[in-house]
Backbone as JSON Lines, residues from 0, in Angstrom:
{"i":0,"aa":"X","n":[0.86,-1.2,0.0],"ca":[0.0,0.0,0.0],"c":[0.88,1.23,0.0]}
{"i":1,"aa":"X","n":[0.59,2.14,-0.86],"ca":[1.38,3.36,-0.97],"c":[1.01,4.31,0.14]}
{"i":2,"aa":"X","n":[1.9,5.32,0.35],"ca":[1.63,6.34,1.36],"c":[0.35,7.09,1.05]}
{"i":3,"aa":"X","n":[0.07,7.28,-0.21],"ca":[-1.15,8.03,-0.59],"c":[-2.39,7.23,-0.22]}
{"i":4,"aa":"X","n":[-2.34,5.91,-0.44],"ca":[-3.49,5.07,-0.09],"c":[-3.69,5.05,1.42]}
{"i":5,"aa":"X","n":[-2.63,5.02,2.21],"ca":[-2.74,5.03,3.67],"c":[-3.38,6.3,4.17]}
{"i":6,"aa":"X","n":[-3.0,7.42,3.55],"ca":[-3.58,8.71,3.96],"c":[-5.06,8.75,3.69]}
{"i":7,"aa":"X","n":[-5.49,8.21,2.55],"ca":[-6.92,8.15,2.22],"c":[-7.67,7.3,3.23]}
{"i":8,"aa":"X","n":[-7.04,6.17,3.66],"ca":[-7.7,5.28,4.62],"c":[-7.9,5.98,5.95]}
{"i":9,"aa":"X","n":[-6.89,6.72,6.44],"ca":[-6.99,7.44,7.71],"c":[-8.09,8.49,7.65]}
{"i":10,"aa":"X","n":[-8.18,9.22,6.54],"ca":[-9.2,10.25,6.4],"c":[-10.58,9.62,6.39]}
{"i":11,"aa":"X","n":[-10.71,8.46,5.75],"ca":[-12.01,7.78,5.67],"c":[-12.47,7.3,7.03]}
{"i":12,"aa":"X","n":[-11.53,6.91,7.93],"ca":[-11.88,6.34,9.24],"c":[-12.05,7.39,10.33]}
{"i":13,"aa":"X","n":[-11.94,8.67,10.03],"ca":[-12.12,9.71,11.06],"c":[-13.57,9.71,11.51]}
{"i":14,"aa":"X","n":[-13.87,9.6,12.85],"ca":[-15.27,9.56,13.34],"c":[-15.92,10.9,13.11]}
{"i":15,"aa":"X","n":[-17.25,10.89,12.97],"ca":[-17.97,12.15,12.76],"c":[-17.85,13.06,13.97]}
{"i":16,"aa":"X","n":[-17.88,14.36,13.76],"ca":[-17.77,15.32,14.86],"c":[-18.95,15.19,15.79]}
{"i":17,"aa":"X","n":[-18.73,15.57,17.07],"ca":[-19.79,15.52,18.08],"c":[-20.95,16.4,17.66]}
{"i":18,"aa":"X","n":[-22.17,15.89,17.77],"ca":[-23.34,16.69,17.44],"c":[-23.77,16.55,16.01]}
{"i":19,"aa":"X","n":[-22.97,15.81,15.18],"ca":[-23.37,15.6,13.8],"c":[-24.0,14.22,13.68]}
{"i":20,"aa":"X","n":[-24.87,14.06,12.76],"ca":[-25.58,12.81,12.6],"c":[-24.7,11.8,11.88]}
{"i":21,"aa":"X","n":[-24.87,10.52,12.27],"ca":[-24.18,9.44,11.55],"c":[-24.76,9.35,10.15]}
{"i":22,"aa":"X","n":[-23.96,8.86,9.2],"ca":[-24.51,8.67,7.84],"c":[-25.73,7.78,7.87]}
{"i":23,"aa":"X","n":[-26.76,8.19,7.21],"ca":[-27.99,7.41,7.16],"c":[-28.93,7.69,8.3]}
{"i":24,"aa":"X","n":[-28.56,8.61,9.26],"ca":[-29.42,8.93,10.41],"c":[-30.21,10.18,10.1]}
{"i":25,"aa":"X","n":[-31.46,10.2,10.54],"ca":[-32.33,11.36,10.33],"c":[-31.92,12.44,11.33]}
{"i":26,"aa":"X","n":[-31.27,13.5,10.89],"ca":[-30.77,14.55,11.8],"c":[-31.89,15.25,12.57]}
{"i":27,"aa":"X","n":[-33.02,15.65,11.96],"ca":[-34.1,16.28,12.73],"c":[-34.64,15.39,13.83]}
{"i":28,"aa":"X","n":[-34.74,14.08,13.59],"ca":[-35.23,13.16,14.63],"c":[-34.26,13.11,15.8]}
{"i":29,"aa":"X","n":[-32.94,13.1,15.5],"ca":[-31.94,13.09,16.55],"c":[-32.02,14.33,17.42]}
{"i":30,"aa":"X","n":[-32.16,15.48,16.8],"ca":[-32.28,16.73,17.54],"c":[-33.56,16.75,18.36]}
{"i":31,"aa":"X","n":[-34.65,16.19,17.84],"ca":[-35.91,16.15,18.56],"c":[-35.81,15.33,19.83]}
{"i":32,"aa":"X","n":[-35.13,14.16,19.74],"ca":[-34.94,13.33,20.93],"c":[-34.1,14.04,21.98]}
{"i":33,"aa":"X","n":[-33.09,14.75,21.54],"ca":[-32.23,15.48,22.47],"c":[-33.01,16.58,23.17]}
{"i":34,"aa":"X","n":[-33.86,17.29,22.41],"ca":[-34.66,18.36,23.02],"c":[-35.64,17.79,24.04]}
{"i":35,"aa":"X","n":[-36.2,16.6,23.73],"ca":[-37.13,15.98,24.68],"c":[-36.43,15.61,25.98]}
{"i":36,"aa":"X","n":[-35.21,15.1,25.88],"ca":[-34.46,14.73,27.08],"c":[-34.16,15.96,27.93]}
{"i":37,"aa":"X","n":[-33.75,17.03,27.26],"ca":[-33.47,18.27,27.99],"c":[-34.73,18.8,28.66]}
{"i":38,"aa":"X","n":[-35.88,18.76,27.94],"ca":[-37.14,19.27,28.49],"c":[-37.58,18.45,29.69]}
{"i":39,"aa":"X","n":[-37.44,17.12,29.6],"ca":[-37.82,16.25,30.72],"c":[-36.94,16.53,31.94]}
{"i":40,"aa":"X","n":[-35.63,16.71,31.68],"ca":[-34.72,17.01,32.79],"c":[-35.07,18.31,33.49]}
{"i":41,"aa":"X","n":[-35.39,19.35,32.69],"ca":[-35.77,20.64,33.26],"c":[-37.07,20.52,34.05]}
{"i":42,"aa":"X","n":[-38.03,19.76,33.51],"ca":[-39.3,19.59,34.21],"c":[-39.13,18.89,35.55]}
{"i":43,"aa":"X","n":[-38.29,17.85,35.58],"ca":[-38.03,17.15,36.85],"c":[-37.35,18.07,37.86]}
{"i":44,"aa":"X","n":[-36.44,18.9,37.38],"ca":[-35.75,19.84,38.28],"c":[-36.73,20.84,38.89]}
{"i":45,"aa":"X","n":[-37.61,21.41,38.05],"ca":[-38.6,22.37,38.54],"c":[-39.53,21.71,39.54]}
{"i":46,"aa":"X","n":[-39.98,20.48,39.24],"ca":[-40.88,19.77,40.15],"c":[-40.21,19.52,41.5]}
{"i":47,"aa":"X","n":[-38.93,19.18,41.46],"ca":[-38.2,18.93,42.7],"c":[-38.09,20.21,43.53]}
{"i":48,"aa":"X","n":[-37.85,21.34,42.87],"ca":[-37.74,22.61,43.58],"c":[-39.07,23.02,44.21]}
{"i":49,"aa":"X","n":[-40.18,22.81,43.46],"ca":[-41.5,23.14,44.0],"c":[-41.82,22.27,45.2]}
{"i":50,"aa":"X","n":[-41.52,20.98,45.09],"ca":[-41.76,20.08,46.22],"c":[-40.95,20.46,47.44]}
{"i":51,"aa":"X","n":[-39.71,20.86,47.22],"ca":[-38.87,21.28,48.34],"c":[-39.41,22.54,49.01]}
{"i":52,"aa":"X","n":[-39.96,23.46,48.2],"ca":[-40.52,24.69,48.76],"c":[-41.73,24.39,49.64]}
{"i":53,"aa":"X","n":[-42.61,23.49,49.18],"ca":[-43.77,23.13,49.98],"c":[-43.37,22.38,51.25]}
{"i":54,"aa":"X","n":[-42.34,21.56,51.16],"ca":[-41.92,20.79,52.31],"c":[-41.16,21.63,53.32]}
{"i":55,"aa":"X","n":[-40.62,22.77,52.91],"ca":[-39.79,23.57,53.8],"c":[-40.58,24.09,55.0]}
{"i":56,"aa":"X","n":[-41.85,24.51,54.78],"ca":[-42.63,25.08,55.87],"c":[-42.91,24.06,56.97]}
{"i":57,"aa":"X","n":[-43.49,22.87,56.65],"ca":[-43.71,21.91,57.73],"c":[-42.42,21.4,58.37]}
{"i":58,"aa":"X","n":[-41.36,21.27,57.58],"ca":[-40.09,20.84,58.15],"c":[-39.54,21.87,59.12]}
{"i":59,"aa":"X","n":[-39.65,23.16,58.74],"ca":[-39.19,24.23,59.63],"c":[-40.03,24.26,60.91]}
{"i":60,"aa":"X","n":[-41.36,24.07,60.76],"ca":[-42.24,24.06,61.94],"c":[-41.88,22.89,62.85]}
{"i":61,"aa":"X","n":[-41.64,21.71,62.27],"ca":[-41.25,20.56,63.07],"c":[-39.93,20.81,63.79]}
{"i":62,"aa":"X","n":[-38.98,21.39,63.09],"ca":[-37.68,21.67,63.7],"c":[-37.82,22.62,64.88]}
{"i":63,"aa":"X","n":[-38.64,23.68,64.72],"ca":[-38.83,24.64,65.81],"c":[-39.48,23.99,67.02]}
{"i":64,"aa":"X","n":[-40.48,23.15,66.77],"ca":[-41.18,22.51,67.88],"c":[-40.28,21.5,68.59]}
{"i":65,"aa":"X","n":[-39.42,20.84,67.82],"ca":[-38.55,19.82,68.41],"c":[-37.41,20.41,69.2]}
{"i":66,"aa":"X","n":[-36.93,21.58,68.79],"ca":[-35.75,22.16,69.41],"c":[-36.02,23.41,70.24]}
{"i":67,"aa":"X","n":[-37.23,24.01,70.08],"ca":[-37.49,25.28,70.76],"c":[-36.86,26.45,70.05]}
{"i":68,"aa":"X","n":[-36.4,26.24,68.81],"ca":[-35.75,27.3,68.06],"c":[-36.7,28.47,67.84]}
{"i":69,"aa":"X","n":[-36.14,29.69,67.9],"ca":[-36.9,30.91,67.64],"c":[-38.02,31.12,68.65]}
{"i":70,"aa":"X","n":[-37.83,30.61,69.86],"ca":[-38.81,30.84,70.92],"c":[-40.04,29.98,70.83]}
{"i":71,"aa":"X","n":[-40.02,28.91,70.01],"ca":[-41.18,28.04,69.89],"c":[-41.32,27.19,71.15]}
{"i":72,"aa":"X","n":[-42.51,27.21,71.75],"ca":[-42.74,26.45,72.97],"c":[-42.95,24.98,72.66]}
{"i":73,"aa":"X","n":[-42.92,24.17,73.73],"ca":[-43.11,22.74,73.59],"c":[-44.52,22.34,74.04]}
{"i":74,"aa":"X","n":[-44.95,21.17,73.61],"ca":[-46.25,20.63,74.0],"c":[-46.01,19.42,74.9]}
{"i":75,"aa":"X","n":[-46.63,19.42,76.07],"ca":[-46.48,18.33,77.03],"c":[-47.84,17.72,77.33]}
{"i":76,"aa":"X","n":[-47.83,16.46,77.74],"ca":[-49.07,15.77,78.09],"c":[-49.2,15.53,79.59]}
{"i":77,"aa":"X","n":[-48.08,15.55,80.31],"ca":[-48.11,15.34,81.76],"c":[-47.19,16.35,82.43]}
{"i":78,"aa":"X","n":[-47.4,16.51,83.73],"ca":[-46.56,17.42,84.51],"c":[-45.2,16.79,84.77]}
{"i":79,"aa":"X","n":[-44.18,17.59,85.04],"ca":[-42.86,17.03,85.34],"c":[-42.86,16.31,86.68]}
{"i":80,"aa":"X","n":[-41.8,15.55,86.91],"ca":[-41.74,14.72,88.11],"c":[-41.62,15.53,89.39]}
{"i":81,"aa":"X","n":[-40.98,16.68,89.35],"ca":[-40.79,17.46,90.56],"c":[-40.6,18.93,90.28]}
{"i":82,"aa":"X","n":[-40.49,19.7,91.36],"ca":[-40.31,21.14,91.26],"c":[-38.99,21.54,91.89]}
{"i":83,"aa":"X","n":[-38.47,22.68,91.47],"ca":[-37.28,23.25,92.07],"c":[-37.65,24.48,92.89]}
{"i":84,"aa":"X","n":[-36.77,24.86,93.77],"ca":[-37.03,26.05,94.57],"c":[-36.86,27.34,93.79]}
{"i":85,"aa":"X","n":[-36.14,27.29,92.7],"ca":[-35.91,28.49,91.91],"c":[-37.2,28.96,91.23]}
{"i":86,"aa":"X","n":[-37.41,30.26,91.23],"ca":[-38.61,30.82,90.62],"c":[-38.25,31.74,89.45]}
{"i":87,"aa":"X","n":[-39.21,31.88,88.54],"ca":[-39.08,32.82,87.43],"c":[-40.39,33.59,87.3]}
{"i":88,"aa":"X","n":[-40.29,34.79,86.78],"ca":[-41.48,35.6,86.51],"c":[-41.9,35.38,85.06]}
{"i":89,"aa":"X","n":[-43.19,35.07,84.87],"ca":[-43.71,34.86,83.52],"c":[-44.65,36.02,83.2]}
{"i":90,"aa":"X","n":[-44.35,36.73,82.13],"ca":[-45.18,37.83,81.65],"c":[-46.05,37.35,80.5]}
{"i":91,"aa":"X","n":[-47.24,37.95,80.38],"ca":[-48.18,37.54,79.35],"c":[-48.52,38.73,78.46]}
{"i":92,"aa":"X","n":[-48.38,38.49,77.16],"ca":[-48.58,39.54,76.16],"c":[-49.68,39.09,75.2]}
{"i":93,"aa":"X","n":[-50.52,40.01,74.75],"ca":[-51.63,39.68,73.85],"c":[-51.72,40.73,72.75]}
{"i":94,"aa":"X","n":[-51.88,40.26,71.5],"ca":[-51.97,41.15,70.34],"c":[-52.96,40.56,69.34]}
{"i":95,"aa":"X","n":[-53.44,41.42,68.45],"ca":[-54.28,40.96,67.33],"c":[-53.67,41.46,66.03]}
{"i":96,"aa":"X","n":[-53.82,40.66,64.98],"ca":[-53.28,41.03,63.69],"c":[-54.09,42.12,63.02]}
{"i":97,"aa":"X","n":[-53.55,42.7,61.95],"ca":[-54.24,43.78,61.23],"c":[-55.61,43.34,60.73]}
{"i":98,"aa":"X","n":[-56.61,44.19,60.96],"ca":[-57.94,43.94,60.45],"c":[-58.8,43.01,61.28]}
{"i":99,"aa":"X","n":[-58.29,42.51,62.39],"ca":[-59.08,41.61,63.24],"c":[-59.75,42.43,64.34]}
{"i":100,"aa":"X","n":[-61.09,42.54,64.32],"ca":[-61.79,43.39,65.3],"c":[-62.06,42.67,66.62]}
{"i":101,"aa":"X","n":[-61.01,42.16,67.24],"ca":[-61.13,41.49,68.53],"c":[-60.39,42.29,69.6]}
{"i":102,"aa":"X","n":[-60.92,42.25,70.81],"ca":[-60.21,42.76,71.98],"c":[-59.64,41.55,72.71]}
{"i":103,"aa":"X","n":[-58.35,41.56,72.96],"ca":[-57.67,40.37,73.46],"c":[-56.66,40.78,74.52]}
{"i":104,"aa":"X","n":[-56.76,40.19,75.72],"ca":[-55.83,40.56,76.79],"c":[-55.77,39.45,77.83]}
{"i":105,"aa":"X","n":[-54.65,39.36,78.57],"ca":[-54.56,38.39,79.67],"c":[-55.27,38.93,80.9]}
{"i":106,"aa":"X","n":[-55.78,38.02,81.73],"ca":[-56.42,38.44,82.97],"c":[-55.38,38.76,84.04]}
{"i":107,"aa":"X","n":[-54.17,38.25,83.87],"ca":[-53.04,38.59,84.73],"c":[-51.87,38.96,83.83]}
{"i":108,"aa":"X","n":[-51.19,40.02,84.19],"ca":[-50.05,40.44,83.38],"c":[-48.79,39.65,83.7]}
{"i":109,"aa":"X","n":[-48.62,39.26,84.96],"ca":[-47.44,38.49,85.36],"c":[-47.81,37.54,86.5]}
{"i":110,"aa":"X","n":[-47.08,36.44,86.57],"ca":[-47.15,35.56,87.73],"c":[-45.75,35.04,88.02]}
{"i":111,"aa":"X","n":[-45.54,34.54,89.21],"ca":[-44.25,33.96,89.59],"c":[-44.44,32.47,89.81]}
{"i":112,"aa":"X","n":[-43.64,31.66,89.15],"ca":[-43.77,30.2,89.26],"c":[-42.42,29.58,89.55]}
{"i":113,"aa":"X","n":[-42.46,28.42,90.19],"ca":[-41.25,27.63,90.4],"c":[-40.99,26.77,89.18]}
{"i":114,"aa":"X","n":[-39.75,26.47,88.92],"ca":[-39.42,25.57,87.82],"c":[-40.06,24.21,88.08]}
{"i":115,"aa":"X","n":[-40.84,23.73,87.13],"ca":[-41.54,22.47,87.3],"c":[-42.95,22.6,87.83]}
{"i":116,"aa":"X","n":[-43.34,23.78,88.28],"ca":[-44.69,24.0,88.8],"c":[-45.68,24.18,87.66]}
{"i":117,"aa":"X","n":[-46.82,23.47,87.72],"ca":[-47.86,23.61,86.71],"c":[-48.73,24.81,87.09]}
{"i":118,"aa":"X","n":[-48.89,25.74,86.15],"ca":[-49.66,26.95,86.4],"c":[-50.73,27.11,85.34]}
{"i":119,"aa":"X","n":[-51.81,27.8,85.72],"ca":[-52.91,28.06,84.78],"c":[-53.2,29.56,84.76]}
{"i":120,"aa":"X","n":[-53.26,30.13,83.57],"ca":[-53.63,31.53,83.41],"c":[-54.74,31.62,82.37]}
{"i":121,"aa":"X","n":[-55.47,32.73,82.39],"ca":[-56.59,32.89,81.47],"c":[-56.42,34.17,80.64]}
{"i":122,"aa":"X","n":[-56.87,34.07,79.41],"ca":[-56.97,35.21,78.52],"c":[-58.45,35.45,78.22]}
{"i":123,"aa":"X","n":[-58.78,36.7,77.95],"ca":[-60.14,37.06,77.59],"c":[-60.14,37.69,76.2]}
{"i":124,"aa":"X","n":[-61.08,37.24,75.37],"ca":[-61.19,37.76,74.01],"c":[-62.63,38.13,73.74]}
{"i":125,"aa":"X","n":[-62.84,39.25,73.04],"ca":[-64.17,39.74,72.68],"c":[-64.2,40.01,71.19]}
{"i":126,"aa":"X","n":[-65.22,39.47,70.52],"ca":[-65.43,39.75,69.1],"c":[-66.28,41.01,68.99]}
{"i":127,"aa":"X","n":[-65.68,42.1,68.57],"ca":[-66.39,43.37,68.47],"c":[-67.11,43.56,67.13]}
{"i":128,"aa":"X","n":[-66.98,42.59,66.26],"ca":[-67.62,42.7,64.95],"c":[-69.08,42.28,65.04]}
{"i":129,"aa":"X","n":[-69.84,42.63,64.03],"ca":[-71.26,42.28,63.96],"c":[-71.47,40.98,63.19]}
{"i":130,"aa":"X","n":[-70.44,40.15,63.11],"ca":[-70.52,38.89,62.39],"c":[-69.57,37.89,63.05]}
{"i":131,"aa":"X","n":[-69.8,36.6,62.86],"ca":[-68.88,35.6,63.39],"c":[-67.51,35.7,62.71]}
{"i":132,"aa":"X","n":[-66.46,35.44,63.47],"ca":[-65.09,35.48,62.93],"c":[-64.31,34.32,63.53]}
{"i":133,"aa":"X","n":[-63.49,33.71,62.71],"ca":[-62.59,32.64,63.15],"c":[-61.15,33.14,63.05]}
{"i":134,"aa":"X","n":[-60.38,32.85,64.09],"ca":[-58.97,33.26,64.11],"c":[-58.15,32.2,64.83]}
{"i":135,"aa":"X","n":[-56.86,32.24,64.61],"ca":[-55.94,31.33,65.31],"c":[-54.79,32.15,65.87]}
{"i":136,"aa":"X","n":[-54.19,31.64,66.93],"ca":[-53.16,32.38,67.66],"c":[-51.77,31.82,67.37]}
{"i":137,"aa":"X","n":[-50.87,32.69,66.95],"ca":[-49.46,32.36,66.87],"c":[-48.81,32.74,68.19]}
{"i":138,"aa":"X","n":[-47.72,32.08,68.55],"ca":[-47.16,32.3,69.87],"c":[-45.65,32.07,69.86]}
{"i":139,"aa":"X","n":[-44.99,32.64,70.82],"ca":[-43.59,32.33,71.09],"c":[-43.25,32.86,72.47]}
{"i":140,"aa":"X","n":[-42.05,32.54,72.93],"ca":[-41.58,33.04,74.22],"c":[-40.24,33.73,74.01]}
{"i":141,"aa":"X","n":[-39.97,34.67,74.87],"ca":[-38.66,35.31,74.94],"c":[-38.17,35.27,76.38]}
{"i":142,"aa":"X","n":[-36.87,35.11,76.57],"ca":[-35.8,34.99,75.58],"c":[-35.99,33.76,74.69]}
{"i":143,"aa":"X","n":[-35.58,33.89,73.43],"ca":[-35.78,32.82,72.48],"c":[-35.08,31.52,72.89]}
{"i":144,"aa":"X","n":[-33.99,31.65,73.61],"ca":[-33.19,30.47,73.96],"c":[-33.91,29.54,74.93]}
{"i":145,"aa":"X","n":[-34.95,30.0,75.63],"ca":[-35.64,29.15,76.61],"c":[-36.94,28.59,76.06]}
{"i":146,"aa":"X","n":[-37.2,28.78,74.78],"ca":[-38.44,28.25,74.2],"c":[-38.57,26.75,74.38]}
{"i":147,"aa":"X","n":[-37.47,26.03,74.33],"ca":[-37.5,24.59,74.48],"c":[-37.84,24.12,75.88]}
{"i":148,"aa":"X","n":[-37.82,25.03,76.87],"ca":[-38.12,24.66,78.25],"c":[-39.51,25.12,78.7]}
{"i":149,"aa":"X","n":[-40.22,25.83,77.84],"ca":[-41.56,26.3,78.17],"c":[-42.56,25.3,77.58]}
{"i":150,"aa":"X","n":[-43.21,24.54,78.46],"ca":[-44.09,23.45,78.04],"c":[-45.54,23.78,78.33]}
{"i":151,"aa":"X","n":[-46.37,23.64,77.3],"ca":[-47.81,23.89,77.46],"c":[-48.56,22.55,77.44]}
{"i":152,"aa":"X","n":[-49.34,22.31,78.51],"ca":[-50.15,21.11,78.6],"c":[-51.48,21.32,77.9]}
{"i":153,"aa":"X","n":[-52.02,22.52,78.02],"ca":[-53.27,22.86,77.35],"c":[-53.21,24.32,76.93]}
{"i":154,"aa":"X","n":[-53.77,24.61,75.74],"ca":[-53.68,25.98,75.23],"c":[-54.75,26.21,74.18]}
{"i":155,"aa":"X","n":[-55.35,27.39,74.2],"ca":[-56.31,27.76,73.18],"c":[-55.66,27.9,71.8]}
{"i":156,"aa":"X","n":[-54.34,28.0,71.78],"ca":[-53.63,28.16,70.52],"c":[-53.52,26.85,69.75]}
{"i":157,"aa":"X","n":[-53.92,25.73,70.37],"ca":[-53.84,24.46,69.67],"c":[-54.9,24.34,68.57]}
{"i":158,"aa":"X","n":[-55.98,25.1,68.67],"ca":[-57.07,25.01,67.7],"c":[-57.53,26.41,67.31]}
{"i":159,"aa":"X","n":[-58.26,26.51,66.19],"ca":[-58.84,27.79,65.79],"c":[-59.97,28.16,66.76]}
{"i":160,"aa":"X","n":[-60.18,29.46,66.92],"ca":[-61.23,29.97,67.78],"c":[-62.27,30.7,66.93]}
{"i":161,"aa":"X","n":[-63.51,30.29,67.05],"ca":[-64.61,30.92,66.31],"c":[-65.53,31.61,67.3]}
{"i":162,"aa":"X","n":[-65.71,32.91,67.14],"ca":[-66.55,33.7,68.03],"c":[-67.72,34.29,67.26]}
{"i":163,"aa":"X","n":[-68.88,34.23,67.88],"ca":[-70.06,34.85,67.29],"c":[-69.96,36.37,67.45]}
{"i":164,"aa":"X","n":[-70.84,37.07,66.8],"ca":[-70.85,38.54,66.91],"c":[-71.07,38.94,68.36]}
{"i":165,"aa":"X","n":[-70.14,39.76,68.88],"ca":[-70.25,40.25,70.25],"c":[-69.91,39.24,71.33]}
{"i":166,"aa":"X","n":[-69.47,38.06,70.97],"ca":[-69.2,37.02,71.97],"c":[-67.93,37.31,72.75]}
{"i":167,"aa":"X","n":[-67.97,36.97,74.05],"ca":[-66.8,37.06,74.94],"c":[-66.43,35.65,75.38]}
{"i":168,"aa":"X","n":[-65.15,35.35,75.39],"ca":[-64.71,34.01,75.77],"c":[-63.47,34.09,76.65]}
{"i":169,"aa":"X","n":[-63.43,33.23,77.68],"ca":[-62.24,33.06,78.5],"c":[-61.51,31.8,78.04]}
{"i":170,"aa":"X","n":[-60.21,31.92,77.89],"ca":[-59.42,30.8,77.37],"c":[-58.24,30.56,78.28]}
{"i":171,"aa":"X","n":[-58.0,29.28,78.6],"ca":[-56.96,28.92,79.57],"c":[-55.68,28.47,78.89]}
{"i":172,"aa":"X","n":[-54.58,28.71,79.57],"ca":[-53.27,28.18,79.19],"c":[-52.7,27.47,80.42]}
{"i":173,"aa":"X","n":[-52.39,26.2,80.26],"ca":[-51.79,25.41,81.35],"c":[-50.36,25.08,80.94]}
{"i":174,"aa":"X","n":[-49.41,25.44,81.77],"ca":[-48.0,25.32,81.36],"c":[-47.1,25.07,82.56]}
{"i":175,"aa":"X","n":[-45.85,24.75,82.26],"ca":[-44.8,24.71,83.28],"c":[-43.47,25.01,82.59]}
{"i":176,"aa":"X","n":[-42.52,25.45,83.38],"ca":[-41.16,25.69,82.89],"c":[-40.3,24.51,83.33]}
{"i":177,"aa":"X","n":[-39.71,23.84,82.37],"ca":[-38.94,22.62,82.64],"c":[-37.79,22.9,83.6]}
{"i":178,"aa":"X","n":[-37.69,22.1,84.68],"ca":[-36.57,22.29,85.61],"c":[-35.2,22.15,84.96]}
{"i":179,"aa":"X","n":[-35.13,21.48,83.8],"ca":[-33.84,21.32,83.12],"c":[-33.26,22.65,82.69]}
{"i":180,"aa":"X","n":[-34.08,23.69,82.63],"ca":[-33.57,25.0,82.23],"c":[-32.47,25.48,83.18]}
{"i":181,"aa":"X","n":[-32.56,25.09,84.44],"ca":[-31.57,25.53,85.42],"c":[-30.17,25.0,85.12]}
{"i":182,"aa":"X","n":[-30.09,23.91,84.36],"ca":[-28.79,23.31,84.04],"c":[-28.22,23.81,82.72]}
{"i":183,"aa":"X","n":[-29.02,24.57,81.98],"ca":[-28.59,25.08,80.68],"c":[-27.9,26.42,80.88]}
{"i":184,"aa":"X","n":[-26.75,26.58,80.25],"ca":[-26.02,27.84,80.4],"c":[-26.82,29.02,79.88]}
{"i":185,"aa":"X","n":[-27.69,28.78,78.87],"ca":[-28.51,29.86,78.32],"c":[-29.69,30.21,79.21]}
{"i":186,"aa":"X","n":[-30.08,29.3,80.1],"ca":[-31.21,29.56,80.97],"c":[-30.87,29.77,82.42]}
{"i":187,"aa":"X","n":[-29.6,29.59,82.76],"ca":[-29.21,29.68,84.16],"c":[-29.48,31.06,84.75]}
{"i":188,"aa":"X","n":[-29.34,32.12,83.97],"ca":[-29.51,33.48,84.49],"c":[-30.83,34.12,84.08]}
{"i":189,"aa":"X","n":[-31.74,33.34,83.51],"ca":[-33.03,33.89,83.09],"c":[-33.96,34.01,84.29]}
{"i":190,"aa":"X","n":[-34.45,35.22,84.53],"ca":[-35.37,35.45,85.64],"c":[-36.77,35.82,85.17]}
{"i":191,"aa":"X","n":[-36.91,36.23,83.9],"ca":[-38.21,36.63,83.36],"c":[-38.41,36.01,81.99]}
{"i":192,"aa":"X","n":[-39.58,35.42,81.79],"ca":[-39.97,34.83,80.51],"c":[-41.26,35.5,80.06]}
{"i":193,"aa":"X","n":[-41.33,35.87,78.8],"ca":[-42.54,36.49,78.25],"c":[-43.2,35.54,77.26]}
{"i":194,"aa":"X","n":[-44.46,35.22,77.53],"ca":[-45.27,34.4,76.62],"c":[-46.16,35.35,75.82]}
{"i":195,"aa":"X","n":[-45.99,35.33,74.51],"ca":[-46.69,36.29,73.66],"c":[-47.58,35.57,72.66]}
{"i":196,"aa":"X","n":[-48.82,36.1,72.51],"ca":[-49.77,35.56,71.54],"c":[-50.21,36.67,70.59]}
{"i":197,"aa":"X","n":[-50.45,36.29,69.35],"ca":[-51.05,37.19,68.37],"c":[-52.11,36.43,67.6]}
{"i":198,"aa":"X","n":[-53.35,36.92,67.66],"ca":[-54.44,36.3,66.91],"c":[-54.46,36.85,65.48]}
{"i":199,"aa":"X","n":[-54.62,35.93,64.52],"ca":[-54.75,36.31,63.11],"c":[-56.05,35.73,62.56]}
{"i":200,"aa":"X","n":[-56.78,36.58,61.83],"ca":[-58.04,36.13,61.25],"c":[-57.8,35.06,60.2]}
{"i":201,"aa":"X","n":[-58.6,33.99,60.24],"ca":[-58.45,32.89,59.3],"c":[-59.47,32.93,58.18]}
{"i":202,"aa":"X","n":[-60.72,33.11,58.54],"ca":[-61.76,33.16,57.52],"c":[-63.01,33.76,58.15]}
{"i":203,"aa":"X","n":[-63.9,34.27,57.33],"ca":[-65.19,34.79,57.78],"c":[-66.24,33.74,57.51]}
{"i":204,"aa":"X","n":[-66.84,33.2,58.61],"ca":[-67.91,32.24,58.4],"c":[-69.18,32.91,57.92]}
{"i":205,"aa":"X","n":[-69.3,34.21,58.18],"ca":[-70.46,34.95,57.7],"c":[-69.99,36.33,57.27]}
{"i":206,"aa":"X","n":[-69.7,36.53,56.0],"ca":[-69.21,37.83,55.52],"c":[-70.24,38.91,55.74]}
{"i":207,"aa":"X","n":[-69.8,40.17,55.78],"ca":[-70.73,41.27,55.98],"c":[-71.81,41.27,54.91]}
{"i":208,"aa":"X","n":[-73.06,41.52,55.31],"ca":[-74.14,41.52,54.31],"c":[-73.97,42.66,53.33]}
{"i":209,"aa":"X","n":[-74.33,42.41,52.08],"ca":[-74.25,43.45,51.06],"c":[-75.37,44.45,51.26]}
{"i":210,"aa":"X","n":[-75.1,45.67,50.86],"ca":[-76.11,46.71,51.0],"c":[-77.3,46.39,50.08]}
{"i":211,"aa":"X","n":[-78.5,46.64,50.58],"ca":[-79.69,46.36,49.78],"c":[-79.77,47.32,48.62]}
{"i":212,"aa":"X","n":[-80.08,46.83,47.43],"ca":[-80.17,47.73,46.27],"c":[-81.29,48.72,46.43]}
{"i":213,"aa":"X","n":[-81.07,49.93,45.99],"ca":[-82.1,50.95,46.11],"c":[-83.23,50.68,45.13]}
{"i":214,"aa":"X","n":[-84.42,51.13,45.5],"ca":[-85.6,50.87,44.66],"c":[-85.46,51.61,43.34]}
{"i":215,"aa":"X","n":[-85.85,50.95,42.32],"ca":[-85.75,51.58,40.99],"c":[-86.76,52.71,40.88]}
{"i":216,"aa":"X","n":[-86.29,53.82,40.41],"ca":[-87.18,54.98,40.27],"c":[-88.11,54.8,39.07]}
{"i":217,"aa":"X","n":[-89.33,55.32,39.26],"ca":[-90.3,55.28,38.18],"c":[-91.03,53.96,38.06]}
{"i":218,"aa":"X","n":[-90.66,52.97,39.04],"ca":[-91.34,51.66,38.97],"c":[-92.69,51.77,39.62]}
{"i":219,"aa":"X","n":[-93.72,51.25,39.04],"ca":[-95.07,51.29,39.59],"c":[-95.53,49.93,40.02]}
């Protein structure tokens, strides 16, 4: 074989460039399959991001409840085994969100409790609107670092509250401060804890009635 024939053979055996169709292959069909793969990949990525966004809220809520992060209180079913001699002052704060026509306040502004002591306080709420309203209470405690030691056995914040027009309701909170707080470096010097609630309107079970249409003039 001559050098010229060898050169021709090498040129003939060069593979096609990336992205070019093999001889005898339908180029538009190849590009269509590639576009479909890219589109499917993008769709799966977007779906994963949307799912992660929806999951972030309940996961964050679970994390706060499990750790007491950001002043989130804990839920308890029974009282602690014992009490300590150390006492703390618990302050009670009450607020309503924008547009909610409720009057909301604690019946006591402060109480003094021992660590581990089960205490009960009451809040009073009045619906000043001329229609029923449903609302739910968000809550936290400060200092934020002791949220994990503030345990509520019973609370009106566990469920939505529906009040009729002009209705007044007393609502109880049963709680204790975990004695373990005394062993935590973040809670060792805490003498005052503030429990704060804010009611936010959820829905109107009976929206305001529409104004009656005026009588048509000239009607006989």
